[in-house]
PDB file of N, H, CA, C and O in Angstrom:
ATOM      1  N   UNK A   1     -33.103  38.538 -10.081  1.00  0.00           N
ATOM      2  CA  UNK A   1     -32.424  37.483  -9.958  1.00  0.00           C
ATOM      3  C   UNK A   1     -33.060  36.574 -11.357  1.00  0.00           C
ATOM      4  O   UNK A   1     -34.202  36.141 -11.506  1.00  0.00           O
ATOM      5  N   UNK A   2     -31.982  36.480 -12.203  1.00  0.00           N
ATOM      6  H   UNK A   2     -31.054  36.831 -12.082  1.00  0.00           H
ATOM      7  CA  UNK A   2     -32.852  35.466 -13.595  1.00  0.00           C
ATOM      8  C   UNK A   2     -33.209  33.694 -12.653  1.00  0.00           C
ATOM      9  O   UNK A   2     -32.937  33.175 -11.570  1.00  0.00           O
ATOM     10  N   UNK A   3     -33.990  33.328 -13.980  1.00  0.00           N
ATOM     11  H   UNK A   3     -34.211  33.749 -14.860  1.00  0.00           H
ATOM     12  CA  UNK A   3     -33.931  32.224 -13.567  1.00  0.00           C
ATOM     13  C   UNK A   3     -32.913  31.456 -13.485  1.00  0.00           C
ATOM     14  O   UNK A   3     -32.014  31.643 -14.305  1.00  0.00           O
ATOM     15  N   UNK A   4     -32.762  30.340 -12.439  1.00  0.00           N
ATOM     16  H   UNK A   4     -33.493  30.189 -11.773  1.00  0.00           H
ATOM     17  CA  UNK A   4     -31.353  29.644 -12.283  1.00  0.00           C
ATOM     18  C   UNK A   4     -31.883  28.051 -12.351  1.00  0.00           C
ATOM     19  O   UNK A   4     -32.993  27.744 -11.916  1.00  0.00           O
ATOM     20  N   UNK A   5     -30.839  26.941 -13.027  1.00  0.00           N
ATOM     21  H   UNK A   5     -29.937  27.190 -13.381  1.00  0.00           H
ATOM     22  CA  UNK A   5     -31.174  25.880 -13.149  1.00  0.00           C
ATOM     23  C   UNK A   5     -30.258  24.956 -12.042  1.00  0.00           C
ATOM     24  O   UNK A   5     -29.035  25.014 -11.906  1.00  0.00           O
ATOM     25  N   UNK A   6     -31.121  24.170 -11.361  1.00  0.00           N
ATOM     26  H   UNK A   6     -32.114  24.123 -11.471  1.00  0.00           H
ATOM     27  CA  UNK A   6     -30.212  23.546 -10.447  1.00  0.00           C
ATOM     28  C   UNK A   6     -29.776  22.237 -11.082  1.00  0.00           C
ATOM     29  O   UNK A   6     -30.661  21.451 -11.421  1.00  0.00           O
ATOM     30  N   UNK A   7     -28.398  21.900 -11.293  1.00  0.00           N
ATOM     31  H   UNK A   7     -27.680  22.539 -11.018  1.00  0.00           H
ATOM     32  CA  UNK A   7     -27.483  20.948 -11.823  1.00  0.00           C
ATOM     33  C   UNK A   7     -27.046  20.023 -10.540  1.00  0.00           C
ATOM     34  O   UNK A   7     -26.295  20.366  -9.627  1.00  0.00           O
ATOM     35  N   UNK A   8     -27.876  18.440 -10.747  1.00  0.00           N
ATOM     36  H   UNK A   8     -28.485  18.161 -11.489  1.00  0.00           H
ATOM     37  CA  UNK A   8     -26.990  17.648  -9.639  1.00  0.00           C
ATOM     38  C   UNK A   8     -25.816  17.169  -9.973  1.00  0.00           C
ATOM     39  O   UNK A   8     -25.409  16.733 -11.050  1.00  0.00           O
ATOM     40  N   UNK A   9     -25.020  17.359  -8.376  1.00  0.00           N
ATOM     41  H   UNK A   9     -25.351  17.714  -7.501  1.00  0.00           H
ATOM     42  CA  UNK A   9     -23.608  17.342  -8.394  1.00  0.00           C
ATOM     43  C   UNK A   9     -23.081  16.407  -8.987  1.00  0.00           C
ATOM     44  O   UNK A   9     -21.904  16.428  -9.348  1.00  0.00           O
ATOM     45  N   UNK A  10     -23.997  15.300  -9.203  1.00  0.00           N
ATOM     46  H   UNK A  10     -24.952  15.283  -8.909  1.00  0.00           H
ATOM     47  CA  UNK A  10     -23.116  13.516  -9.726  1.00  0.00           C
ATOM     48  C   UNK A  10     -23.200  14.136 -11.330  1.00  0.00           C
ATOM     49  O   UNK A  10     -22.364  13.534 -12.003  1.00  0.00           O
ATOM     50  N   UNK A  11     -23.770  14.910 -11.958  1.00  0.00           N
ATOM     51  H   UNK A  11     -24.449  15.399 -11.411  1.00  0.00           H
ATOM     52  CA  UNK A  11     -23.458  15.168 -13.357  1.00  0.00           C
ATOM     53  C   UNK A  11     -22.332  15.561 -13.782  1.00  0.00           C
ATOM     54  O   UNK A  11     -22.047  15.404 -14.969  1.00  0.00           O
ATOM     55  N   UNK A  12     -21.270  16.282 -12.708  1.00  0.00           N
ATOM     56  H   UNK A  12     -21.502  16.410 -11.744  1.00  0.00           H
ATOM     57  CA  UNK A  12     -20.302  17.038 -13.024  1.00  0.00           C
ATOM     58  C   UNK A  12     -19.123  15.846 -12.919  1.00  0.00           C
ATOM     59  O   UNK A  12     -18.998  15.127 -11.928  1.00  0.00           O
ATOM     60  N   UNK A  13     -18.450  15.782 -13.878  1.00  0.00           N
ATOM     61  H   UNK A  13     -18.552  16.367 -14.683  1.00  0.00           H
ATOM     62  CA  UNK A  13     -16.857  15.089 -13.719  1.00  0.00           C
ATOM     63  C   UNK A  13     -16.300  15.028 -12.155  1.00  0.00           C
ATOM     64  O   UNK A  13     -16.939  15.489 -11.209  1.00  0.00           O
ATOM     65  N   UNK A  14     -15.488  14.625 -12.082  1.00  0.00           N
ATOM     66  H   UNK A  14     -14.969  14.251 -12.850  1.00  0.00           H
ATOM     67  CA  UNK A  14     -15.035  14.749 -10.571  1.00  0.00           C
ATOM     68  C   UNK A  14     -13.850  15.860 -10.316  1.00  0.00           C
ATOM     69  O   UNK A  14     -13.667  16.368  -9.209  1.00  0.00           O
ATOM     70  N   UNK A  15     -12.955  16.217 -11.649  1.00  0.00           N
ATOM     71  H   UNK A  15     -13.104  15.805 -12.548  1.00  0.00           H
ATOM     72  CA  UNK A  15     -12.381  17.589 -11.573  1.00  0.00           C
ATOM     73  C   UNK A  15     -13.219  18.548 -11.643  1.00  0.00           C
ATOM     74  O   UNK A  15     -13.206  19.429 -10.784  1.00  0.00           O
ATOM     75  N   UNK A  16     -14.258  18.565 -12.855  1.00  0.00           N
ATOM     76  H   UNK A  16     -14.269  17.850 -13.553  1.00  0.00           H
ATOM     77  CA  UNK A  16     -15.137  19.934 -12.394  1.00  0.00           C
ATOM     78  C   UNK A  16     -15.806  20.153 -11.275  1.00  0.00           C
ATOM     79  O   UNK A  16     -16.021  21.252 -10.765  1.00  0.00           O
ATOM     80  N   UNK A  17     -16.158  19.045 -10.864  1.00  0.00           N
ATOM     81  H   UNK A  17     -15.983  18.152 -11.279  1.00  0.00           H
ATOM     82  CA  UNK A  17     -16.723  19.116  -9.473  1.00  0.00           C
ATOM     83  C   UNK A  17     -16.073  19.971  -8.340  1.00  0.00           C
ATOM     84  O   UNK A  17     -16.515  20.909  -7.676  1.00  0.00           O
ATOM     85  N   UNK A  18     -14.426  19.084  -8.351  1.00  0.00           N
ATOM     86  H   UNK A  18     -14.067  18.322  -8.890  1.00  0.00           H
ATOM     87  CA  UNK A  18     -13.337  19.835  -7.379  1.00  0.00           C
ATOM     88  C   UNK A  18     -13.220  21.278  -7.372  1.00  0.00           C
ATOM     89  O   UNK A  18     -13.267  22.019  -6.390  1.00  0.00           O
ATOM     90  N   UNK A  19     -13.029  21.647  -8.835  1.00  0.00           N
ATOM     91  H   UNK A  19     -12.991  21.045  -9.633  1.00  0.00           H
ATOM     92  CA  UNK A  19     -12.815  22.839  -9.389  1.00  0.00           C
ATOM     93  C   UNK A  19     -14.123  23.815  -8.995  1.00  0.00           C
ATOM     94  O   UNK A  19     -14.026  25.032  -8.838  1.00  0.00           O
ATOM     95  N   UNK A  20     -15.146  23.182  -8.888  1.00  0.00           N
ATOM     96  H   UNK A  20     -15.226  22.194  -9.016  1.00  0.00           H
ATOM     97  CA  UNK A  20     -16.381  24.499  -8.861  1.00  0.00           C
ATOM     98  C   UNK A  20     -16.359  24.331  -7.579  1.00  0.00           C
ATOM     99  O   UNK A  20     -16.937  25.323  -7.137  1.00  0.00           O
ATOM    100  N   UNK A  21     -15.934  23.453  -6.421  1.00  0.00           N
ATOM    101  H   UNK A  21     -15.465  22.646  -6.780  1.00  0.00           H
ATOM    102  CA  UNK A  21     -16.335  23.591  -4.752  1.00  0.00           C
ATOM    103  C   UNK A  21     -15.109  24.175  -4.521  1.00  0.00           C
ATOM    104  O   UNK A  21     -15.215  24.843  -3.493  1.00  0.00           O
ATOM    105  N   UNK A  22     -13.350  24.294  -5.241  1.00  0.00           N
ATOM    106  H   UNK A  22     -13.264  23.751  -6.077  1.00  0.00           H
ATOM    107  CA  UNK A  22     -12.783  24.814  -4.607  1.00  0.00           C
ATOM    108  C   UNK A  22     -12.820  26.634  -4.759  1.00  0.00           C
ATOM    109  O   UNK A  22     -12.474  27.427  -3.883  1.00  0.00           O
ATOM    110  N   UNK A  23     -13.392  26.994  -6.250  1.00  0.00           N
ATOM    111  H   UNK A  23     -13.673  26.350  -6.961  1.00  0.00           H
ATOM    112  CA  UNK A  23     -13.728  28.278  -6.733  1.00  0.00           C
ATOM    113  C   UNK A  23     -14.405  29.012  -5.707  1.00  0.00           C
ATOM    114  O   UNK A  23     -14.155  30.152  -5.315  1.00  0.00           O
ATOM    115  N   UNK A  24     -15.628  27.922  -5.175  1.00  0.00           N
ATOM    116  H   UNK A  24     -15.831  26.996  -5.493  1.00  0.00           H
ATOM    117  CA  UNK A  24     -16.248  28.718  -4.356  1.00  0.00           C
ATOM    118  C   UNK A  24     -16.047  28.972  -2.649  1.00  0.00           C
ATOM    119  O   UNK A  24     -16.515  29.804  -1.871  1.00  0.00           O
ATOM    120  N   UNK A  25     -15.260  28.006  -2.521  1.00  0.00           N
ATOM    121  H   UNK A  25     -14.880  27.331  -3.153  1.00  0.00           H
ATOM    122  CA  UNK A  25     -14.521  28.210  -1.136  1.00  0.00           C
ATOM    123  C   UNK A  25     -13.601  29.197  -1.294  1.00  0.00           C
ATOM    124  O   UNK A  25     -13.735  30.044  -0.411  1.00  0.00           O
ATOM    125  N   UNK A  26     -12.764  29.426  -2.019  1.00  0.00           N
ATOM    126  H   UNK A  26     -12.655  28.738  -2.737  1.00  0.00           H
ATOM    127  CA  UNK A  26     -12.196  30.598  -2.229  1.00  0.00           C
ATOM    128  C   UNK A  26     -12.798  31.883  -2.270  1.00  0.00           C
ATOM    129  O   UNK A  26     -12.279  32.847  -1.707  1.00  0.00           O
ATOM    130  N   UNK A  27     -13.590  31.937  -2.742  1.00  0.00           N
ATOM    131  H   UNK A  27     -14.012  31.154  -3.199  1.00  0.00           H
ATOM    132  CA  UNK A  27     -14.460  33.125  -3.636  1.00  0.00           C
ATOM    133  C   UNK A  27     -15.244  33.589  -2.377  1.00  0.00           C
ATOM    134  O   UNK A  27     -15.381  34.804  -2.233  1.00  0.00           O
ATOM    135  N   UNK A  28     -15.820  32.670  -1.364  1.00  0.00           N
ATOM    136  H   UNK A  28     -15.708  31.683  -1.481  1.00  0.00           H
ATOM    137  CA  UNK A  28     -16.749  32.923  -0.163  1.00  0.00           C
ATOM    138  C   UNK A  28     -15.719  33.267   0.564  1.00  0.00           C
ATOM    139  O   UNK A  28     -16.033  34.438   0.782  1.00  0.00           O
ATOM    140  N   UNK A  29     -14.554  33.090   1.192  1.00  0.00           N
ATOM    141  H   UNK A  29     -14.300  32.140   1.015  1.00  0.00           H
ATOM    142  CA  UNK A  29     -13.998  33.045   1.859  1.00  0.00           C
ATOM    143  C   UNK A  29     -14.765  32.484   3.807  1.00  0.00           C
ATOM    144  O   UNK A  29     -14.575  32.875   4.958  1.00  0.00           O
ATOM    145  N   UNK A  30     -15.621  31.419   3.138  1.00  0.00           N
ATOM    146  H   UNK A  30     -15.775  31.101   2.203  1.00  0.00           H
ATOM    147  CA  UNK A  30     -16.358  31.113   4.598  1.00  0.00           C
ATOM    148  C   UNK A  30     -15.422  31.111   5.593  1.00  0.00           C
ATOM    149  O   UNK A  30     -14.229  30.808   5.583  1.00  0.00           O
ATOM    150  N   UNK A  31     -16.314  31.584   6.644  1.00  0.00           N
ATOM    151  H   UNK A  31     -17.284  31.830   6.652  1.00  0.00           H
ATOM    152  CA  UNK A  31     -15.624  31.562   8.499  1.00  0.00           C
ATOM    153  C   UNK A  31     -16.146  30.514   8.619  1.00  0.00           C
ATOM    154  O   UNK A  31     -17.322  30.345   8.299  1.00  0.00           O
ATOM    155  N   UNK A  32     -15.355  29.529   9.130  1.00  0.00           N
ATOM    156  H   UNK A  32     -14.399  29.667   9.391  1.00  0.00           H
ATOM    157  CA  UNK A  32     -15.713  28.337   9.641  1.00  0.00           C
ATOM    158  C   UNK A  32     -15.631  28.322  11.535  1.00  0.00           C
ATOM    159  O   UNK A  32     -15.578  27.301  12.222  1.00  0.00           O
ATOM    160  N   UNK A  33     -15.640  29.452  11.938  1.00  0.00           N
ATOM    161  H   UNK A  33     -15.683  30.281  11.380  1.00  0.00           H
ATOM    162  CA  UNK A  33     -15.512  29.487  13.261  1.00  0.00           C
ATOM    163  C   UNK A  33     -13.754  29.728  14.282  1.00  0.00           C
ATOM    164  O   UNK A  33     -12.871  30.432  13.791  1.00  0.00           O
ATOM    165  N   UNK A  34     -13.665  29.406  14.909  1.00  0.00           N
ATOM    166  H   UNK A  34     -14.382  28.835  15.308  1.00  0.00           H
ATOM    167  CA  UNK A  34     -12.467  29.652  15.479  1.00  0.00           C
ATOM    168  C   UNK A  34     -11.308  28.575  15.412  1.00  0.00           C
ATOM    169  O   UNK A  34     -10.241  28.468  16.017  1.00  0.00           O
ATOM    170  N   UNK A  35     -11.877  27.893  14.530  1.00  0.00           N
ATOM    171  H   UNK A  35     -12.744  27.980  14.039  1.00  0.00           H
ATOM    172  CA  UNK A  35     -11.102  26.172  13.877  1.00  0.00           C
ATOM    173  C   UNK A  35     -10.599  26.211  12.762  1.00  0.00           C
ATOM    174  O   UNK A  35     -11.297  26.042  11.762  1.00  0.00           O
ATOM    175  N   UNK A  36      -9.113  26.472  12.683  1.00  0.00           N
ATOM    176  H   UNK A  36      -8.546  26.610  13.495  1.00  0.00           H
ATOM    177  CA  UNK A  36      -9.063  26.690  11.014  1.00  0.00           C
ATOM    178  C   UNK A  36      -8.374  25.074  10.536  1.00  0.00           C
ATOM    179  O   UNK A  36      -7.532  24.291  10.976  1.00  0.00           O
ATOM    180  N   UNK A  37      -9.545  25.189   9.086  1.00  0.00           N
ATOM    181  H   UNK A  37     -10.229  25.825   8.729  1.00  0.00           H
ATOM    182  CA  UNK A  37      -9.569  24.049   8.216  1.00  0.00           C
ATOM    183  C   UNK A  37      -8.763  24.100   6.787  1.00  0.00           C
ATOM    184  O   UNK A  37      -8.739  24.995   5.942  1.00  0.00           O
ATOM    185  N   UNK A  38      -8.080  22.761   6.818  1.00  0.00           N
ATOM    186  H   UNK A  38      -8.100  22.034   7.504  1.00  0.00           H
ATOM    187  CA  UNK A  38      -7.375  22.815   5.505  1.00  0.00           C
ATOM    188  C   UNK A  38      -8.420  22.996   4.341  1.00  0.00           C
ATOM    189  O   UNK A  38      -9.614  22.944   4.637  1.00  0.00           O
ATOM    190  N   UNK A  39      -8.011  23.223   2.931  1.00  0.00           N
ATOM    191  H   UNK A  39      -7.041  23.266   2.690  1.00  0.00           H
ATOM    192  CA  UNK A  39      -8.780  23.238   1.641  1.00  0.00           C
ATOM    193  C   UNK A  39      -9.429  21.925   1.755  1.00  0.00           C
ATOM    194  O   UNK A  39     -10.656  21.847   1.813  1.00  0.00           O
ATOM    195  N   UNK A  40      -8.797  21.060   1.786  1.00  0.00           N
ATOM    196  H   UNK A  40      -7.800  21.123   1.739  1.00  0.00           H
ATOM    197  CA  UNK A  40      -9.381  19.427   1.880  1.00  0.00           C
ATOM    198  C   UNK A  40     -10.501  19.193   2.606  1.00  0.00           C
ATOM    199  O   UNK A  40     -11.525  18.670   2.165  1.00  0.00           O
ATOM    200  N   UNK A  41     -10.254  19.715   4.128  1.00  0.00           N
ATOM    201  H   UNK A  41      -9.422  20.140   4.486  1.00  0.00           H
ATOM    202  CA  UNK A  41     -11.156  19.601   4.754  1.00  0.00           C
ATOM    203  C   UNK A  41     -12.399  20.189   4.233  1.00  0.00           C
ATOM    204  O   UNK A  41     -13.383  19.468   4.068  1.00  0.00           O
ATOM    205  N   UNK A  42     -12.432  21.710   3.905  1.00  0.00           N
ATOM    206  H   UNK A  42     -11.632  22.295   4.039  1.00  0.00           H
ATOM    207  CA  UNK A  42     -13.578  22.310   3.408  1.00  0.00           C
ATOM    208  C   UNK A  42     -14.032  21.819   2.378  1.00  0.00           C
ATOM    209  O   UNK A  42     -15.254  21.669   2.405  1.00  0.00           O
ATOM    210  N   UNK A  43     -13.406  21.431   1.261  1.00  0.00           N
ATOM    211  H   UNK A  43     -12.414  21.553   1.239  1.00  0.00           H
ATOM    212  CA  UNK A  43     -14.015  20.689   0.347  1.00  0.00           C
ATOM    213  C   UNK A  43     -14.766  19.831   0.992  1.00  0.00           C
ATOM    214  O   UNK A  43     -15.937  20.211   1.018  1.00  0.00           O
ATOM    215  N   UNK A  44     -14.566  18.729   1.578  1.00  0.00           N
ATOM    216  H   UNK A  44     -13.615  18.421   1.557  1.00  0.00           H
ATOM    217  CA  UNK A  44     -14.953  17.585   2.038  1.00  0.00           C
ATOM    218  C   UNK A  44     -16.105  18.307   2.808  1.00  0.00           C
ATOM    219  O   UNK A  44     -16.973  17.854   2.061  1.00  0.00           O
ATOM    220  N   UNK A  45     -16.502  18.726   3.300  1.00  0.00           N
ATOM    221  H   UNK A  45     -15.797  19.094   3.906  1.00  0.00           H
ATOM    222  CA  UNK A  45     -17.391  19.311   4.155  1.00  0.00           C
ATOM    223  C   UNK A  45     -18.382  20.338   3.120  1.00  0.00           C
ATOM    224  O   UNK A  45     -19.388  20.785   3.670  1.00  0.00           O
ATOM    225  N   UNK A  46     -18.145  20.744   1.623  1.00  0.00           N
ATOM    226  H   UNK A  46     -17.327  20.381   1.176  1.00  0.00           H
ATOM    227  CA  UNK A  46     -19.081  21.068   0.938  1.00  0.00           C
ATOM    228  C   UNK A  46     -19.465  19.916   0.194  1.00  0.00           C
ATOM    229  O   UNK A  46     -20.401  20.027  -0.597  1.00  0.00           O
ATOM    230  N   UNK A  47     -18.692  18.477   0.375  1.00  0.00           N
ATOM    231  H   UNK A  47     -17.931  18.387   1.018  1.00  0.00           H
ATOM    232  CA  UNK A  47     -19.218  17.565  -0.978  1.00  0.00           C
ATOM    233  C   UNK A  47     -20.480  16.663   0.092  1.00  0.00           C
ATOM    234  O   UNK A  47     -21.509  16.039  -0.167  1.00  0.00           O
ATOM    235  N   UNK A  48     -19.702  17.023   1.426  1.00  0.00           N
ATOM    236  H   UNK A  48     -18.866  17.530   1.637  1.00  0.00           H
ATOM    237  CA  UNK A  48     -21.186  16.608   2.598  1.00  0.00           C
ATOM    238  C   UNK A  48     -22.511  17.276   2.696  1.00  0.00           C
ATOM    239  O   UNK A  48     -23.518  16.817   3.235  1.00  0.00           O
ATOM    240  N   UNK A  49     -22.379  18.372   2.128  1.00  0.00           N
ATOM    241  H   UNK A  49     -21.561  18.745   1.690  1.00  0.00           H
ATOM    242  CA  UNK A  49     -23.838  19.439   2.166  1.00  0.00           C
ATOM    243  C   UNK A  49     -24.096  18.968   0.671  1.00  0.00           C
ATOM    244  O   UNK A  49     -25.155  18.353   0.796  1.00  0.00           O
ATOM    245  N   UNK A  50     -23.849  18.918  -0.266  1.00  0.00           N
ATOM    246  H   UNK A  50     -22.989  19.417  -0.367  1.00  0.00           H
ATOM    247  CA  UNK A  50     -24.058  18.447  -1.411  1.00  0.00           C
ATOM    248  C   UNK A  50     -24.690  17.220  -1.427  1.00  0.00           C
ATOM    249  O   UNK A  50     -25.837  17.126  -1.865  1.00  0.00           O
ATOM    250  N   UNK A  51     -24.041  16.202  -0.971  1.00  0.00           N
ATOM    251  H   UNK A  51     -23.110  16.279  -0.615  1.00  0.00           H
ATOM    252  CA  UNK A  51     -24.890  14.486  -0.984  1.00  0.00           C
ATOM    253  C   UNK A  51     -25.820  14.560   0.255  1.00  0.00           C
ATOM    254  O   UNK A  51     -26.397  13.483   0.410  1.00  0.00           O
ATOM    255  N   UNK A  52     -26.187  15.594   1.293  1.00  0.00           N
ATOM    256  H   UNK A  52     -25.718  16.468   1.168  1.00  0.00           H
ATOM    257  CA  UNK A  52     -27.187  15.699   2.447  1.00  0.00           C
ATOM    258  C   UNK A  52     -28.475  16.358   1.735  1.00  0.00           C
ATOM    259  O   UNK A  52     -29.567  16.337   2.302  1.00  0.00           O
ATOM    260  N   UNK A  53     -28.269  17.034   0.272  1.00  0.00           N
ATOM    261  H   UNK A  53     -27.381  17.052  -0.188  1.00  0.00           H
ATOM    262  CA  UNK A  53     -29.149  17.899  -0.036  1.00  0.00           C
ATOM    263  C   UNK A  53     -29.058  19.340   0.909  1.00  0.00           C
ATOM    264  O   UNK A  53     -30.060  20.010   0.660  1.00  0.00           O
ATOM    265  N   UNK A  54     -28.386  19.857   1.669  1.00  0.00           N
ATOM    266  H   UNK A  54     -27.572  19.312   1.871  1.00  0.00           H
ATOM    267  CA  UNK A  54     -27.986  20.811   2.088  1.00  0.00           C
ATOM    268  C   UNK A  54     -27.862  22.209   1.424  1.00  0.00           C
ATOM    269  O   UNK A  54     -28.264  23.350   1.651  1.00  0.00           O
ATOM    270  N   UNK A  55     -27.235  21.675   0.651  1.00  0.00           N
ATOM    271  H   UNK A  55     -26.908  20.748   0.467  1.00  0.00           H
ATOM    272  CA  UNK A  55     -26.427  22.046  -0.784  1.00  0.00           C
ATOM    273  C   UNK A  55     -26.619  22.181  -2.053  1.00  0.00           C
ATOM    274  O   UNK A  55     -26.633  21.176  -2.764  1.00  0.00           O
ATOM    275  N   UNK A  56     -26.800  23.411  -2.572  1.00  0.00           N
ATOM    276  H   UNK A  56     -26.789  24.228  -1.995  1.00  0.00           H
ATOM    277  CA  UNK A  56     -27.291  22.907  -4.420  1.00  0.00           C
ATOM    278  C   UNK A  56     -26.270  23.470  -5.274  1.00  0.00           C
ATOM    279  O   UNK A  56     -25.636  24.433  -4.843  1.00  0.00           O
ATOM    280  N   UNK A  57     -25.979  22.936  -6.606  1.00  0.00           N
ATOM    281  H   UNK A  57     -26.495  22.153  -6.956  1.00  0.00           H
ATOM    282  CA  UNK A  57     -25.401  23.457  -7.726  1.00  0.00           C
ATOM    283  C   UNK A  57     -26.267  24.229  -8.645  1.00  0.00           C
ATOM    284  O   UNK A  57     -27.104  23.707  -9.381  1.00  0.00           O
ATOM    285  N   UNK A  58     -26.002  25.621  -8.560  1.00  0.00           N
ATOM    286  H   UNK A  58     -25.322  26.045  -7.962  1.00  0.00           H
ATOM    287  CA  UNK A  58     -27.196  26.124  -9.727  1.00  0.00           C
ATOM    288  C   UNK A  58     -26.169  27.161 -10.713  1.00  0.00           C
ATOM    289  O   UNK A  58     -25.182  27.800 -10.351  1.00  0.00           O
ATOM    290  N   UNK A  59     -26.773  27.068 -12.024  1.00  0.00           N
ATOM    291  H   UNK A  59     -27.576  26.549 -12.318  1.00  0.00           H
ATOM    292  CA  UNK A  59     -26.250  27.172 -13.135  1.00  0.00           C
ATOM    293  C   UNK A  59     -27.378  28.840 -13.682  1.00  0.00           C
ATOM    294  O   UNK A  59     -28.601  28.721 -13.753  1.00  0.00           O
ATOM    295  N   UNK A  60     -26.838  29.904 -13.924  1.00  0.00           N
ATOM    296  H   UNK A  60     -25.844  30.001 -13.866  1.00  0.00           H
ATOM    297  CA  UNK A  60     -27.605  31.105 -14.592  1.00  0.00           C
ATOM    298  C   UNK A  60     -27.335  31.280 -15.909  1.00  0.00           C
ATOM    299  O   UNK A  60     -26.347  31.876 -16.336  1.00  0.00           O
ATOM    300  N   UNK A  61     -28.049  30.857 -16.461  1.00  0.00           N
ATOM    301  H   UNK A  61     -28.852  30.373 -16.114  1.00  0.00           H
ATOM    302  CA  UNK A  61     -27.717  30.748 -17.918  1.00  0.00           C
ATOM    303  C   UNK A  61     -27.815  32.046 -18.309  1.00  0.00           C
ATOM    304  O   UNK A  61     -27.697  32.087 -19.534  1.00  0.00           O
ATOM    305  N   UNK A  62     -27.990  33.222 -17.798  1.00  0.00           N
ATOM    306  H   UNK A  62     -28.085  33.189 -16.803  1.00  0.00           H
ATOM    307  CA  UNK A  62     -27.443  34.577 -18.440  1.00  0.00           C
ATOM    308  C   UNK A  62     -26.497  35.037 -17.956  1.00  0.00           C
ATOM    309  O   UNK A  62     -25.867  35.784 -18.704  1.00  0.00           O
ATOM    310  N   UNK A  63     -26.091  34.895 -16.916  1.00  0.00           N
ATOM    311  H   UNK A  63     -26.603  34.288 -16.308  1.00  0.00           H
ATOM    312  CA  UNK A  63     -24.611  34.820 -16.262  1.00  0.00           C
ATOM    313  C   UNK A  63     -23.417  34.113 -16.606  1.00  0.00           C
ATOM    314  O   UNK A  63     -22.257  34.474 -16.404  1.00  0.00           O
ATOM    315  N   UNK A  64     -24.045  32.525 -17.431  1.00  0.00           N
ATOM    316  H   UNK A  64     -24.987  32.232 -17.595  1.00  0.00           H
ATOM    317  CA  UNK A  64     -23.340  31.786 -17.494  1.00  0.00           C
ATOM    318  C   UNK A  64     -21.869  31.540 -16.717  1.00  0.00           C
ATOM    319  O   UNK A  64     -20.699  31.804 -16.994  1.00  0.00           O
ATOM    320  N   UNK A  65     -22.656  30.800 -15.436  1.00  0.00           N
ATOM    321  H   UNK A  65     -23.606  30.585 -15.211  1.00  0.00           H
ATOM    322  CA  UNK A  65     -21.891  30.784 -14.778  1.00  0.00           C
ATOM    323  C   UNK A  65     -22.732  29.749 -13.202  1.00  0.00           C
ATOM    324  O   UNK A  65     -23.857  29.828 -12.707  1.00  0.00           O
ATOM    325  N   UNK A  66     -21.613  28.937 -12.887  1.00  0.00           N
ATOM    326  H   UNK A  66     -20.700  28.872 -13.289  1.00  0.00           H
ATOM    327  CA  UNK A  66     -22.144  28.176 -11.997  1.00  0.00           C
ATOM    328  C   UNK A  66     -21.755  28.493 -10.389  1.00  0.00           C
ATOM    329  O   UNK A  66     -20.638  28.892 -10.061  1.00  0.00           O
ATOM    330  N   UNK A  67     -22.894  28.245  -9.401  1.00  0.00           N
ATOM    331  H   UNK A  67     -23.802  27.921  -9.667  1.00  0.00           H
ATOM    332  CA  UNK A  67     -22.456  28.853  -8.039  1.00  0.00           C
ATOM    333  C   UNK A  67     -23.218  27.544  -7.104  1.00  0.00           C
ATOM    334  O   UNK A  67     -23.973  26.689  -7.568  1.00  0.00           O
ATOM    335  N   UNK A  68     -22.834  27.662  -5.872  1.00  0.00           N
ATOM    336  H   UNK A  68     -22.221  28.356  -5.496  1.00  0.00           H
ATOM    337  CA  UNK A  68     -23.106  26.448  -4.711  1.00  0.00           C
ATOM    338  C   UNK A  68     -24.367  27.461  -3.877  1.00  0.00           C
ATOM    339  O   UNK A  68     -24.044  28.630  -3.667  1.00  0.00           O
ATOM    340  N   UNK A  69     -25.436  27.109  -3.528  1.00  0.00           N
ATOM    341  H   UNK A  69     -25.698  26.160  -3.699  1.00  0.00           H
ATOM    342  CA  UNK A  69     -26.013  27.974  -2.582  1.00  0.00           C
ATOM    343  C   UNK A  69     -26.759  26.814  -1.718  1.00  0.00           C
ATOM    344  O   UNK A  69     -26.951  25.651  -2.073  1.00  0.00           O
ATOM    345  N   UNK A  70     -27.159  27.477  -0.397  1.00  0.00           N
ATOM    346  H   UNK A  70     -27.004  28.421  -0.108  1.00  0.00           H
ATOM    347  CA  UNK A  70     -27.946  26.424   0.553  1.00  0.00           C
ATOM    348  C   UNK A  70     -29.047  26.132  -0.119  1.00  0.00           C
ATOM    349  O   UNK A  70     -29.493  26.964  -0.909  1.00  0.00           O
ATOM    350  N   UNK A  71     -29.581  25.100   0.039  1.00  0.00           N
ATOM    351  H   UNK A  71     -29.218  24.424   0.680  1.00  0.00           H
ATOM    352  CA  UNK A  71     -30.960  24.742  -0.462  1.00  0.00           C
ATOM    353  C   UNK A  71     -32.142  25.202   0.330  1.00  0.00           C
ATOM    354  O   UNK A  71     -32.139  24.979   1.540  1.00  0.00           O
ATOM    355  N   UNK A  72     -33.268  25.891  -0.289  1.00  0.00           N
ATOM    356  H   UNK A  72     -33.270  26.072  -1.272  1.00  0.00           H
ATOM    357  CA  UNK A  72     -33.908  26.631   0.387  1.00  0.00           C
ATOM    358  C   UNK A  72     -35.351  26.193  -0.039  1.00  0.00           C
ATOM    359  O   UNK A  72     -36.334  26.742   0.457  1.00  0.00           O
TER     360      UNK A  72
END
């Protein structure tokens, strides 16, 4: 894996952050268990993970793309 750069979520515009979170949710097809959640609920959960530091946004300069990862 190339060297990635952590991007503070606060530095993204609201629209960019929303788009990144929605793209991540749709791409990952994350399993939320037996309960079905709306897209808005999933977005809120990811926002909370970012705010609490359980998740981070990283930018890969080689691939020129961003993604969300669990904080290690």
